DSSP file (Angstrom, degrees, kcal/mol; ACC not computed):
  #  RESIDUE AA STRUCTURE BP1 BP2  ACC     N-H-->O    O-->H-N    N-H-->O    O-->H-N    TCO  KAPPA ALPHA  PHI   PSI    X-CA   Y-CA   Z-CA
    1    1 A M              0   0    0      0, 0.0   131,-0.2     0, 0.0   132,-0.1   0.000 360.0 360.0 360.0 136.9  -42.1   -8.9  236.7
    2    2 A P        +     0   0    0      0, 0.0   129,-2.1     0, 0.0     2,-0.3  -0.375 360.0 160.3 -64.7 142.7  -40.3   -6.8  239.3
    3    3 A S  E     -AB 130 159A   0    156,-1.9   156,-3.3   127,-0.2     2,-0.3  -0.976  20.3-171.8-155.0 164.8  -36.6   -7.3  239.6
    4    4 A F  E     -A  129   0A   0    125,-1.9   125,-3.0    -2,-0.3     2,-0.4  -0.965  22.9-119.3-153.4 165.4  -33.4   -5.7  240.8
    5    5 A D  E     -AB 128 156A   0    151,-3.1   151,-2.4    -2,-0.3     2,-0.6  -0.905  11.9-145.7-112.1 137.5  -29.6   -6.3  240.6
    6    6 A V  E     +AB 127 155A   0    121,-3.1   121,-2.1    -2,-0.4     2,-0.3  -0.913  34.7 166.0 -98.4 119.6  -27.3   -6.9  243.5
    7    7 A V  E     - B   0 154A   0    147,-2.6   147,-3.1    -2,-0.6     2,-0.4  -0.832  36.1-140.5-130.1 166.4  -23.9   -5.4  242.7
    8    8 A S        +     0   0    0    117,-0.5    90,-4.0    -2,-0.3     2,-0.3  -0.888  40.0 152.8-130.4 100.8  -20.7   -4.5  244.4
    9    9 A E        -     0   0    0     -2,-0.4     2,-0.4    88,-0.2    88,-0.1  -0.912  34.1-142.6-130.3 154.7  -19.3   -1.2  243.2
   10   10 A I        -     0   0    0     -2,-0.3     2,-1.2    62,-0.1     3,-0.1  -0.955  24.9-122.6-115.7 135.5  -17.2    1.6  244.5
   11   11 A D     >  -     0   0    0     -2,-0.4     4,-2.3     1,-0.2     3,-0.2  -0.662  27.4-166.1 -75.3 100.1  -17.8    5.2  243.7
   12   12 A M  H  > S+     0   0    0     -2,-1.2     4,-2.5     1,-0.2    -1,-0.2   0.803  82.7  57.2 -64.0 -30.7  -14.4    6.0  242.2
   13   13 A H  H  > S+     0   0    0      2,-0.2     4,-2.0     1,-0.2    -1,-0.2   0.939 110.1  43.7 -64.9 -45.9  -14.9    9.7  242.3
   14   14 A E  H  > S+     0   0    0      2,-0.2     4,-2.4     1,-0.2    -2,-0.2   0.875 112.9  53.0 -66.6 -37.0  -15.6    9.7  246.0
   15   15 A L  H  X S+     0   0    0     -4,-2.3     4,-2.4     2,-0.2    -2,-0.2   0.916 108.1  49.9 -64.4 -42.4  -12.7    7.3  246.6
   16   16 A R  H  X S+     0   0    0     -4,-2.5     4,-2.5     1,-0.2    -2,-0.2   0.904 110.7  50.5 -62.0 -40.6  -10.3    9.7  244.7
   17   17 A N  H  X S+     0   0    0     -4,-2.0     4,-2.5     2,-0.2    -2,-0.2   0.908 109.8  50.3 -62.5 -41.6  -11.6   12.5  246.9
   18   18 A A  H  X S+     0   0    0     -4,-2.4     4,-2.3     2,-0.2    -2,-0.2   0.906 111.4  48.1 -64.1 -41.3  -10.9   10.5  250.0
   19   19 A V  H  X S+     0   0    0     -4,-2.4     4,-2.4     2,-0.2    -2,-0.2   0.907 111.9  49.8 -65.3 -41.9   -7.4    9.7  248.9
   20   20 A D  H  X S+     0   0    0     -4,-2.5     4,-2.2     2,-0.2    -2,-0.2   0.913 111.6  48.3 -63.2 -42.6   -6.7   13.3  248.0
   21   21 A Q  H  X S+     0   0    0     -4,-2.5     4,-2.4     2,-0.2    -2,-0.2   0.896 110.9  50.9 -64.4 -39.7   -8.0   14.4  251.5
   22   22 A A  H  X S+     0   0    0     -4,-2.3     4,-2.4     2,-0.2    -2,-0.2   0.906 109.4  50.9 -64.8 -41.2   -5.9   11.8  253.2
   23   23 A N  H  X S+     0   0    0     -4,-2.4     4,-1.8     1,-0.2    -2,-0.2   0.913 110.5  49.7 -59.5 -43.3   -2.8   13.0  251.2
   24   24 A K  H  X S+     0   0    0     -4,-2.2     4,-1.1     1,-0.2    -2,-0.2   0.907 111.0  48.4 -64.2 -42.2   -3.6   16.6  252.3
   25   25 A E  H  X S+     0   0    0     -4,-2.4     4,-1.8     1,-0.2     3,-0.4   0.899 109.2  53.1 -65.8 -40.1   -3.9   15.6  256.0
   26   26 A V  H  < S+     0   0    0     -4,-2.4    -1,-0.2     1,-0.2    -2,-0.2   0.868 108.2  50.7 -63.9 -36.2   -0.7   13.6  256.0
   27   27 A T  H  < S+     0   0    0     -4,-1.8    -1,-0.2     1,-0.2    -2,-0.2   0.767 117.2  39.7 -73.6 -23.1    1.2   16.6  254.6
   28   28 A T  H  < S+     0   0    0     -4,-1.1    -2,-0.2    -3,-0.4    -1,-0.2   0.615  89.4 105.1-101.5 -13.8   -0.1   18.9  257.3
   29   29 A R    ><  -     0   0    0     -4,-1.8     3,-0.9     1,-0.1     4,-0.2  -0.428  67.9-135.7 -73.2 143.3   -0.1   16.6  260.4
   30   30 A Y  G >  S+     0   0    0      1,-0.2     3,-1.6     2,-0.2    -1,-0.1   0.879 101.8  56.6 -65.4 -40.5    2.7   17.3  262.9
   31   31 A D  G 3  S+     0   0    0      1,-0.3    -1,-0.2     3,-0.0    -5,-0.1   0.619 109.5  47.5 -71.8  -9.6    3.6   13.6  263.4
   32   32 A F  G X  S+     0   0    0     -3,-0.9     3,-1.9    -6,-0.1    -1,-0.3   0.314  81.2 133.9-107.0   6.4    4.3   13.3  259.7
   33   33 A K  T <  S+     0   0    0     -3,-1.6     3,-0.1     1,-0.3    -5,-0.1  -0.318  77.0   7.2 -60.0 133.6    6.4   16.5  259.4
   34   34 A G  T 3  S+     0   0    0      1,-0.3     2,-0.3    -7,-0.2    -1,-0.3   0.445 103.7 116.1  77.1  -0.5    9.6   16.0  257.4
   35   35 A S  S <  S-     0   0    0     -3,-1.9     2,-1.2    -8,-0.0    -1,-0.3  -0.710  70.1-124.6-101.5 155.5    8.7   12.4  256.3
   36   36 A D        +     0   0    0     -2,-0.3     2,-0.4    -3,-0.1    -3,-0.1  -0.687  51.3 152.0 -98.7  80.7    8.1   11.3  252.8
   37   37 A C        +     0   0    0     -2,-1.2     2,-0.3    -5,-0.2    13,-0.2  -0.901  10.8 154.8-114.1 139.3    4.6    9.8  253.1
   38   38 A S  E     -D   49   0B   0     11,-2.2    11,-2.7    -2,-0.4     2,-0.4  -0.995  33.8-135.3-158.8 159.7    2.0    9.6  250.3
   39   39 A F  E     -D   48   0B   0     -2,-0.3     2,-0.4     9,-0.2     9,-0.2  -0.929  20.3-168.2-113.6 141.7   -1.1    7.8  249.0
   40   40 A E  E     -D   47   0B   0      7,-1.9     7,-2.9    -2,-0.4     2,-0.6  -0.999   7.9-160.2-132.5 133.6   -1.4    6.9  245.3
   41   41 A L  E     +D   46   0B   0     -2,-0.4     2,-0.5     5,-0.2     5,-0.2  -0.951  16.9 169.9-113.7 113.5   -4.5    5.7  243.5
   42   42 A N  E >   -D   45   0B   0      3,-2.8     3,-2.1    -2,-0.6     2,-0.4  -0.981  62.8 -57.4-125.3 117.9   -3.9    3.8  240.3
   43   43 A D  T 3  S-     0   0    0     -2,-0.5     0, 0.0     1,-0.3     0, 0.0  -0.303 123.9 -14.6  50.4-104.3   -6.8    2.0  238.6
   44   44 A E  T 3  S+     0   0    0     -2,-0.4    51,-2.2    -3,-0.0     2,-0.4  -0.085 120.5  87.1-119.8  34.0   -7.9   -0.4  241.4
   45   45 A V  E <   -DE  42  94B   0     -3,-2.1    -3,-2.8    49,-0.2     2,-0.5  -0.995  53.8-161.0-136.1 129.1   -4.9   -0.2  243.7
   46   46 A I  E     -DE  41  93B   0     47,-2.8    47,-2.7    -2,-0.4     2,-0.5  -0.947  14.8-160.3-105.4 126.8   -4.1    2.3  246.5
   47   47 A T  E     -DE  40  92B   0     -7,-2.9    -7,-1.9    -2,-0.5     2,-0.5  -0.931   3.6-159.2-111.8 127.1   -0.4    2.4  247.4
   48   48 A L  E     -DE  39  91B   0     43,-3.2    43,-2.2    -2,-0.5     2,-0.4  -0.906   9.8-170.4-103.0 128.0    0.7    3.8  250.8
   49   49 A K  E     +DE  38  90B   0    -11,-2.7   -11,-2.2    -2,-0.5     2,-0.3  -0.976  20.0 140.8-121.3 132.1    4.4    4.9  251.0
   50   50 A A  E     - E   0  89B   0     39,-2.3    39,-1.6    -2,-0.4   -13,-0.1  -0.880  58.3-101.9-154.0-176.9    6.1    5.9  254.2
   51   51 A E  S    S+     0   0    0     -2,-0.3     2,-0.3    37,-0.2    37,-0.2   0.446  96.4   6.2 -96.4  -2.4    9.3    5.6  256.2
   52   52 A G  S  > S-     0   0    0     35,-0.2     4,-1.6    37,-0.1    -1,-0.2  -0.985  73.8-102.4-171.3 164.8    8.2    2.8  258.5
   53   53 A E  H  > S+     0   0    0     -2,-0.3     4,-2.0     1,-0.2     5,-0.1   0.834 116.5  58.7 -66.5 -33.3    5.5    0.3  259.3
   54   54 A F  H  > S+     0   0    0      1,-0.2     4,-1.8     2,-0.2    -1,-0.2   0.909 106.9  47.2 -63.1 -41.8    4.2    2.4  262.2
   55   55 A Q  H  > S+     0   0    0      1,-0.2     4,-2.6     2,-0.2    -1,-0.2   0.851 107.3  57.3 -68.3 -33.5    3.5    5.3  259.9
   56   56 A I  H  X S+     0   0    0     -4,-1.6     4,-2.3     2,-0.2    -2,-0.2   0.923 106.1  49.9 -60.7 -44.0    1.8    3.0  257.4
   57   57 A K  H  X S+     0   0    0     -4,-2.0     4,-1.7     1,-0.2    -2,-0.2   0.906 111.6  48.1 -61.9 -41.7   -0.6    1.9  260.2
   58   58 A Q  H  X S+     0   0    0     -4,-1.8     4,-2.1     1,-0.2    -1,-0.2   0.898 111.0  50.9 -64.9 -39.9   -1.4    5.6  261.0
   59   59 A M  H  X S+     0   0    0     -4,-2.6     4,-2.6     1,-0.2    -2,-0.2   0.872 106.0  55.5 -65.8 -36.7   -1.9    6.3  257.3
   60   60 A R  H  X S+     0   0    0     -4,-2.3     4,-2.5     1,-0.2    -1,-0.2   0.913 108.4  48.5 -60.3 -42.7   -4.3    3.4  257.0
   61   61 A D  H  X S+     0   0    0     -4,-1.7     4,-2.3     2,-0.2    -2,-0.2   0.896 110.7  50.5 -64.8 -40.6   -6.4    4.9  259.8
   62   62 A V  H  X S+     0   0    0     -4,-2.1     4,-2.0     2,-0.2    -2,-0.2   0.934 112.0  47.7 -62.3 -45.9   -6.3    8.3  258.1
   63   63 A L  H  X S+     0   0    0     -4,-2.6     4,-2.5     1,-0.2    -2,-0.2   0.916 111.0  50.9 -62.9 -44.0   -7.5    6.8  254.8
   64   64 A R  H  X S+     0   0    0     -4,-2.5     4,-2.6     1,-0.2     5,-0.2   0.922 109.6  50.1 -60.2 -44.0  -10.3    4.8  256.5
   65   65 A S  H  X S+     0   0    0     -4,-2.3     4,-2.0     1,-0.2    -1,-0.2   0.892 112.1  47.7 -63.8 -38.3  -11.6    7.9  258.3
   66   66 A K  H  X S+     0   0    0     -4,-2.0     4,-1.5     2,-0.2    -1,-0.2   0.877 111.6  50.6 -68.9 -37.2  -11.6    9.8  255.1
   67   67 A M  H  <>S+     0   0    0     -4,-2.5     5,-2.9     2,-0.2    -2,-0.2   0.911 110.7  48.6 -66.2 -41.7  -13.4    7.0  253.2
   68   68 A V  H ><5S+     0   0    0     -4,-2.6     3,-1.4     1,-0.2    -2,-0.2   0.907 109.4  52.8 -64.7 -40.8  -16.0    6.7  256.0
   69   69 A A  H 3<5S+     0   0    0     -4,-2.0    -1,-0.2     1,-0.3    -2,-0.2   0.831 111.6  46.0 -63.6 -31.5  -16.6   10.5  255.8
   70   70 A R  T 3<5S-     0   0    0     -4,-1.5    -1,-0.3     2,-0.1    -2,-0.2   0.317 117.5-114.8 -92.6   7.0  -17.1   10.2  252.0
   71   71 A K  T < 5 +     0   0    0     -3,-1.4     2,-0.5     1,-0.2    -3,-0.2   0.866  65.7 146.0  60.3  40.9  -19.5    7.2  252.5
   72   72 A V      < -     0   0    0     -5,-2.9     2,-0.3   -58,-0.1    -1,-0.2  -0.945  54.2-117.2-104.9 125.7  -17.1    4.8  250.7
   73   73 A D    >   -     0   0    0     -2,-0.5     3,-1.1     1,-0.2    -5,-0.1  -0.445  16.6-155.3 -68.6 124.8  -17.3    1.3  252.2
   74   74 A T  G >  S+     0   0    0     -2,-0.3     3,-1.5     1,-0.3    -1,-0.2   0.624  85.5  76.8 -77.1 -12.5  -14.0    0.2  253.7
   75   75 A S  G 3  S+     0   0    0      1,-0.3    -1,-0.3     3,-0.0    -2,-0.1   0.583  79.5  74.1 -73.8  -5.6  -14.8   -3.5  253.4
   76   76 A A  G <  S+     0   0    0     -3,-1.1    20,-3.2    75,-0.1     2,-0.4   0.487  78.2  96.5 -81.6  -2.4  -14.0   -3.1  249.7
   77   77 A L  E <   -F   95   0B   0     -3,-1.5     2,-0.7    18,-0.2    18,-0.2  -0.761  58.3-161.5 -92.8 131.8  -10.3   -2.9  250.5
   78   78 A D  E     -F   94   0B   0     16,-3.3    16,-2.5    -2,-0.4     2,-0.4  -0.900  20.8-150.0-107.8  98.6   -8.1   -6.0  250.3
   79   79 A I  E     -F   93   0B   0     -2,-0.7    14,-0.2    14,-0.2     2,-0.1  -0.568  10.1-157.1 -80.6 124.1   -5.1   -5.0  252.4
   80   80 A Q  E     -     0   0B   0     12,-2.6     3,-0.1    -2,-0.4     2,-0.0  -0.338  30.9 -78.8 -89.5 174.3   -1.8   -6.6  251.3
   81   81 A D  E     -     0   0B   0      1,-0.1    11,-0.5    -2,-0.1     2,-0.3  -0.340  50.8 -97.7 -72.0 155.9    1.3   -7.2  253.5
   82   82 A V  E     -F   91   0B   0      9,-0.1     2,-0.3    -2,-0.0     9,-0.2  -0.595  43.0-158.0 -74.6 132.7    3.7   -4.4  254.2
   83   83 A E  E     +F   90   0B   0      7,-3.7     7,-2.8    -2,-0.3    -3,-0.0  -0.835  44.6  15.0-113.3 150.4    6.7   -4.5  251.8
   84   84 A G  S    S-     0   0    0     -2,-0.3     2,-0.3     5,-0.2     5,-0.2  -0.108  71.2-102.0  84.8 179.0   10.2   -3.0  252.2
   85   85 A Q    >   -     0   0    0      3,-0.2     3,-2.0     4,-0.1   -33,-0.1  -0.945  66.0 -14.6-141.3 160.1   12.0   -1.7  255.2
   86   86 A L  G >  S+     0   0    0     -2,-0.3     3,-0.7     1,-0.3   -36,-0.1  -0.174 128.1   2.1  49.9-123.1   13.0    1.6  256.8
   87   87 A K  G 3  S+     0   0    0      1,-0.3    -1,-0.3   -38,-0.0   -35,-0.2   0.513 130.8  58.0 -76.8  -2.5   12.6    4.6  254.5
   88   88 A N  G <  S+     0   0    0     -3,-2.0     2,-0.3   -37,-0.2    -1,-0.3  -0.261  70.2 146.6-121.5  46.4   11.2    2.6  251.6
   89   89 A T  E <   +E   50   0B   0    -39,-1.6   -39,-2.3    -3,-0.7     2,-0.3  -0.665  20.3 176.4 -88.5 138.5    8.1    1.0  253.2
   90   90 A R  E     -EF  49  83B   0     -7,-2.8    -7,-3.7    -2,-0.3     2,-0.4  -0.989  15.3-171.7-142.7 146.4    5.1    0.4  251.0
   91   91 A Q  E     -EF  48  82B   0    -43,-2.2   -43,-3.2    -2,-0.3     2,-0.4  -0.995  11.9-150.2-140.4 136.6    1.7   -1.2  251.3
   92   92 A R  E     -E   47   0B   0    -11,-0.5   -12,-2.6    -2,-0.4     2,-0.5  -0.836   3.9-163.5-106.0 143.1   -0.8   -1.9  248.6
   93   93 A M  E     -EF  46  79B   0    -47,-2.7   -47,-2.8    -2,-0.4     2,-0.3  -0.982  11.9-152.9-124.0 117.1   -4.6   -2.0  249.0
   94   94 A L  E     -EF  45  78B   0    -16,-2.5   -16,-3.3    -2,-0.5     2,-0.5  -0.673  14.5-127.9 -89.7 144.5   -6.5   -3.7  246.2
   95   95 A L  E     - F   0  77B   0    -51,-2.2     2,-0.7    -2,-0.3   -18,-0.2  -0.796  13.7-144.7 -94.9 129.3  -10.1   -2.7  245.6
   96   96 A K        +     0   0    0    -20,-3.2     2,-0.4    -2,-0.5     3,-0.0  -0.836  28.7 167.8 -95.1 117.0  -12.7   -5.4  245.4
   97   97 A Q        +     0   0    0     -2,-0.7   -88,-0.2   -88,-0.1    -2,-0.0  -0.979  39.8  20.9-130.2 144.0  -15.4   -4.6  242.9
   98   98 A G  S    S-     0   0    0    -90,-4.0     2,-1.0    -2,-0.4    28,-0.2   0.238  87.8 -82.0  83.6 151.1  -18.1   -6.8  241.4
   99   99 A L        -     0   0    0     26,-2.0    -1,-0.1   -93,-0.2    27,-0.0  -0.789  50.8-160.7 -89.2 103.4  -19.6  -10.0  242.8
  100  100 A D     >  -     0   0    0     -2,-1.0     4,-2.7    25,-0.1     5,-0.3  -0.075  40.7 -79.2 -72.4-176.2  -17.1  -12.7  241.9
  101  101 A G  H  > S+     0   0    0      1,-0.2     4,-2.3     2,-0.2     5,-0.2   0.886 128.7  45.9 -55.2 -46.9  -18.2  -16.4  241.8
  102  102 A D  H  > S+     0   0    0      2,-0.2     4,-2.2     1,-0.2    -1,-0.2   0.935 116.0  43.8 -66.1 -47.0  -17.9  -17.0  245.6
  103  103 A A  H  > S+     0   0    0      2,-0.2     4,-2.3     1,-0.2    -2,-0.2   0.891 114.1  51.3 -67.1 -38.5  -19.7  -13.8  246.6
  104  104 A G  H  X S+     0   0    0     -4,-2.7     4,-2.3     2,-0.2    -1,-0.2   0.908 111.2  47.4 -63.6 -42.1  -22.4  -14.3  244.0
  105  105 A R  H  X S+     0   0    0     -4,-2.3     4,-2.7    -5,-0.3    -2,-0.2   0.883 110.3  53.1 -66.1 -37.1  -23.0  -17.9  245.1
  106  106 A K  H  X S+     0   0    0     -4,-2.2     4,-2.4     2,-0.2    -2,-0.2   0.911 109.1  48.7 -64.6 -41.6  -23.2  -16.7  248.8
  107  107 A V  H  X S+     0   0    0     -4,-2.3     4,-2.1     2,-0.2    -2,-0.2   0.932 112.9  48.1 -61.9 -45.8  -25.8  -14.1  247.9
  108  108 A S  H  X S+     0   0    0     -4,-2.3     4,-2.4     1,-0.2    -2,-0.2   0.906 111.8  49.5 -62.3 -42.2  -27.8  -16.7  246.0
  109  109 A K  H  X S+     0   0    0     -4,-2.7     4,-2.6     1,-0.2    -1,-0.2   0.904 109.8  51.3 -64.3 -41.4  -27.6  -19.2  248.9
  110  110 A L  H  X S+     0   0    0     -4,-2.4     4,-1.3     2,-0.2    -1,-0.2   0.899 111.6  47.3 -62.3 -40.4  -28.7  -16.6  251.4
  111  111 A I  H  <>S+     0   0    0     -4,-2.1     5,-1.1     2,-0.2     4,-0.3   0.917 114.3  46.0 -68.1 -43.0  -31.7  -15.7  249.3
  112  112 A K  H ><5S+     0   0    0     -4,-2.4     3,-1.1     1,-0.2    -2,-0.2   0.858 110.2  54.1 -68.6 -33.9  -32.7  -19.4  248.8
  113  113 A A  H 3<5S+     0   0    0     -4,-2.6    -1,-0.2     1,-0.2    -2,-0.2   0.792 101.6  59.7 -69.3 -26.7  -32.1  -20.1  252.5
  114  114 A G  T 3<5S-     0   0    0     -4,-1.3    -1,-0.2    -5,-0.2    -2,-0.2   0.557 104.5-133.8 -76.4  -7.5  -34.5  -17.3  253.4
  115  115 A K  T < 5 +     0   0    0     -3,-1.1     2,-0.2    -4,-0.3    -3,-0.2   0.870  43.3 166.3  55.7  42.5  -37.3  -19.1  251.4
  116  116 A F      < -     0   0    0     -5,-1.1     2,-1.7     1,-0.1    -1,-0.2  -0.545  48.3-114.6 -81.9 154.0  -38.4  -16.0  249.6
  117  117 A K  S    S+     0   0    0     -2,-0.2    15,-0.7     2,-0.0    16,-0.3  -0.432  82.0 101.5 -88.8  63.5  -40.6  -16.4  246.6
  118  118 A V  E     -C  131   0A   0     -2,-1.7     2,-0.4    13,-0.2    13,-0.2  -0.901  62.4-133.0-138.0 164.9  -38.0  -15.0  244.2
  119  119 A T  E     -C  130   0A   0     11,-3.0    11,-2.6    -2,-0.3     2,-0.3  -0.926  15.9-150.5-120.0 149.3  -35.5  -16.4  241.7
  120  120 A T  E     -C  129   0A   0     -2,-0.4     2,-0.3     9,-0.2     9,-0.2  -0.881  10.7-175.4-118.9 152.1  -31.8  -15.5  241.4
  121  121 A Q  E     -C  128   0A   0      7,-1.7     7,-3.1    -2,-0.3     2,-0.4  -0.960  22.9-130.7-148.8 126.3  -29.6  -15.5  238.3
  122  122 A M  E     +C  127   0A   0     -2,-0.3     2,-0.4     5,-0.2     5,-0.2  -0.629  26.6 179.6 -77.7 130.2  -25.9  -14.8  238.0
  123  123 A Q  E >   -C  126   0A   0      3,-3.1     3,-1.7    -2,-0.4     2,-0.3  -0.924  56.6 -63.8-134.8 109.5  -25.0  -12.2  235.3
  124  124 A D  T 3  S-     0   0    0     -2,-0.4    -2,-0.0     1,-0.3    -1,-0.0  -0.335 120.9 -13.5  53.0-108.1  -21.4  -11.3  234.8
  125  125 A K  T 3  S+     0   0    0     -2,-0.3   -26,-2.0    -3,-0.1  -117,-0.5  -0.147 128.3  64.8-116.7  37.9  -20.5   -9.6  238.2
  126  126 A Q  E <  S- C   0 123A   0     -3,-1.7    -3,-3.1   -28,-0.2     2,-0.5  -0.962  70.6-127.8-150.2 165.2  -24.0   -9.2  239.5
  127  127 A V  E     -AC   6 122A   0   -121,-2.1  -121,-3.1    -2,-0.3     2,-0.5  -0.980  17.9-148.7-120.8 124.0  -26.9  -11.2  240.7
  128  128 A R  E     -AC   5 121A   0     -7,-3.1    -7,-1.7    -2,-0.5     2,-0.5  -0.802  10.6-162.2 -92.9 129.5  -30.4  -10.5  239.3
  129  129 A V  E     -AC   4 120A   0   -125,-3.0  -125,-1.9    -2,-0.5     2,-0.4  -0.957  10.0-177.0-114.0 125.8  -33.3  -11.1  241.7
  130  130 A T  E     +AC   3 119A   0    -11,-2.6   -11,-3.0    -2,-0.5     2,-0.3  -0.967   8.7 158.6-126.3 138.1  -36.8  -11.5  240.2
  131  131 A G  E     - C   0 118A   0   -129,-2.1   -13,-0.2    -2,-0.4     3,-0.0  -0.951  45.9-119.0-150.4 169.2  -40.1  -12.0  242.0
  132  132 A K  S    S+     0   0    0    -15,-0.7     2,-0.4    -2,-0.3   -14,-0.1   0.813  96.5  49.1 -81.2 -31.1  -43.8  -11.6  241.5
  133  133 A K     >  -     0   0    0    -16,-0.3     4,-1.3     1,-0.1     3,-0.2  -0.884  69.3-141.7-116.8 142.4  -44.3   -9.1  244.3
  134  134 A R  H  > S+     0   0    0     -2,-0.4     4,-2.1     1,-0.2     5,-0.2   0.847 103.3  61.4 -63.7 -35.3  -42.4   -5.9  245.1
  135  135 A D  H  > S+     0   0    0      1,-0.2     4,-2.0     2,-0.2    -1,-0.2   0.873 100.4  53.6 -61.7 -38.3  -42.7   -6.7  248.8
  136  136 A D  H  > S+     0   0    0     -3,-0.2     4,-1.9     1,-0.2    -1,-0.2   0.912 108.8  49.2 -62.3 -42.0  -40.7  -10.0  248.4
  137  137 A L  H  X S+     0   0    0     -4,-1.3     4,-2.2     1,-0.2    -2,-0.2   0.887 109.5  51.5 -65.6 -38.3  -37.9   -8.1  246.7
  138  138 A Q  H  X S+     0   0    0     -4,-2.1     4,-2.2     1,-0.2    -1,-0.2   0.858 107.9  52.4 -67.6 -34.5  -37.9   -5.5  249.5
  139  139 A Q  H  X S+     0   0    0     -4,-2.0     4,-2.2     2,-0.2    -1,-0.2   0.894 108.7  50.6 -65.8 -39.0  -37.6   -8.3  252.1
  140  140 A V  H  X S+     0   0    0     -4,-1.9     4,-2.5     2,-0.2    -2,-0.2   0.910 109.7  50.8 -64.1 -42.2  -34.6   -9.7  250.2
  141  141 A M  H  X S+     0   0    0     -4,-2.2     4,-2.1     1,-0.2    -2,-0.2   0.926 110.4  48.8 -61.0 -44.9  -33.0   -6.3  250.2
  142  142 A A  H  X S+     0   0    0     -4,-2.2     4,-1.5     1,-0.2    -1,-0.2   0.904 111.7  49.4 -62.9 -41.6  -33.5   -5.9  253.9
  143  143 A M  H  X S+     0   0    0     -4,-2.2     4,-1.3     1,-0.2    -1,-0.2   0.907 111.0  49.2 -64.7 -42.3  -32.0   -9.4  254.5
  144  144 A L  H  < S+     0   0    0     -4,-2.5    -1,-0.2     1,-0.2    -2,-0.2   0.839 107.8  54.6 -68.0 -33.0  -29.0   -8.8  252.4
  145  145 A R  H  < S+     0   0    0     -4,-2.1    -1,-0.2     1,-0.2    -2,-0.2   0.869 109.8  48.0 -65.3 -35.2  -28.3   -5.4  254.1
  146  146 A A  H  < S+     0   0    0     -4,-1.5    -2,-0.2    -5,-0.2    -1,-0.2   0.753 100.5  81.1 -77.6 -25.2  -28.3   -7.2  257.5
  147  147 A E  S  < S-     0   0    0     -4,-1.3     2,-0.8    -5,-0.1   -37,-0.0  -0.454  77.6-128.3 -84.3 154.3  -25.9  -10.0  256.4
  148  148 A D        +     0   0    0      1,-0.2    -3,-0.1    -2,-0.1    -2,-0.1  -0.891  32.7 167.8-101.5 106.6  -22.1   -9.9  256.1
  149  149 A I        -     0   0    0     -2,-0.8    -1,-0.2     2,-0.4   -43,-0.1   0.689  52.0-112.9 -92.9 -21.3  -21.2  -11.0  252.6
  150  150 A G  S    S+     0   0    0      1,-0.2    -2,-0.1   -47,-0.0   -47,-0.0   0.148  94.5  61.4 106.7 -18.2  -17.6   -9.9  252.7
  151  151 A V  S    S-     0   0    0    -48,-0.1    -2,-0.4   -75,-0.0    -1,-0.2  -0.964  94.3 -98.6-133.0 152.4  -18.0   -7.2  250.0
  152  152 A P        -     0   0    0      0, 0.0     2,-0.4     0, 0.0    -4,-0.0  -0.499  41.8-154.2 -69.6 140.2  -20.2   -4.1  250.1
  153  153 A V        -     0   0    0     -2,-0.2     2,-0.3  -145,-0.1  -145,-0.2  -0.923  14.1-176.6-120.1 144.2  -23.5   -4.6  248.2
  154  154 A Q  E     -B    7   0A   0   -147,-3.1  -147,-2.6    -2,-0.4     2,-0.5  -0.888  22.1-129.2-128.8 162.6  -25.7   -2.1  246.5
  155  155 A F  E     +B    6   0A   0     -2,-0.3     2,-0.3  -149,-0.2  -149,-0.2  -0.965  35.0 165.1-118.8 122.3  -29.0   -2.6  244.7
  156  156 A T  E     +B    5   0A   0   -151,-2.4  -151,-3.1    -2,-0.5    -2,-0.0  -0.776  47.1  35.9-128.4 170.9  -29.5   -1.2  241.2
  157  157 A N  E     -     0   0A   0     -2,-0.3     2,-0.4  -153,-0.2    -1,-0.2   0.852  66.0-174.2  58.0  41.6  -31.8   -1.4  238.2
  158  158 A F  E     -     0   0A   0     -3,-0.2     2,-0.4  -154,-0.1  -154,-0.2  -0.579   4.5-174.4 -72.7 122.2  -35.0   -1.8  240.3
  159  159 A R  E      B    3   0A   0   -156,-3.3  -156,-1.9    -2,-0.4    -1,-0.0  -0.951 360.0 360.0-123.0 139.3  -37.9   -2.5  237.9
  160  160 A D              0   0    0     -2,-0.4    -1,-0.1  -158,-0.2   -26,-0.1   0.420 360.0 360.0-104.5 360.0  -41.5   -2.7  238.7
């Protein structure tokens, strides 16, 4: 039976490239001259360090533009509050990966509400969609691309 998996993953290599490019731009931009601003990527956390909240906002925009250019979905970022004051301002951005319970249930509900002739099954941090016809699976993919689930979704492991 044809099937595919709905997953939410970030290409960490492309994300690292986007962070490196953002670091490079911050060091060369005129409005950041002489300031101690930087991006750090550790596991699944991006940390922005700057001298003030205004610079943090500018750095966020720089990072987003670099992520979009590298085709990394910005909706995978969970932006935390700005911490610290003056020269020691910091903001953390957590990366959302995998379909947790809520997002997985939302995907399953959307598919069942669409009345497609497919079945869904939660597996770890992904949802397996199985159907008799390939066309049904392609309709489900198109519907999920159009919906806003709250996390970026990709389709992997397509089997015919």
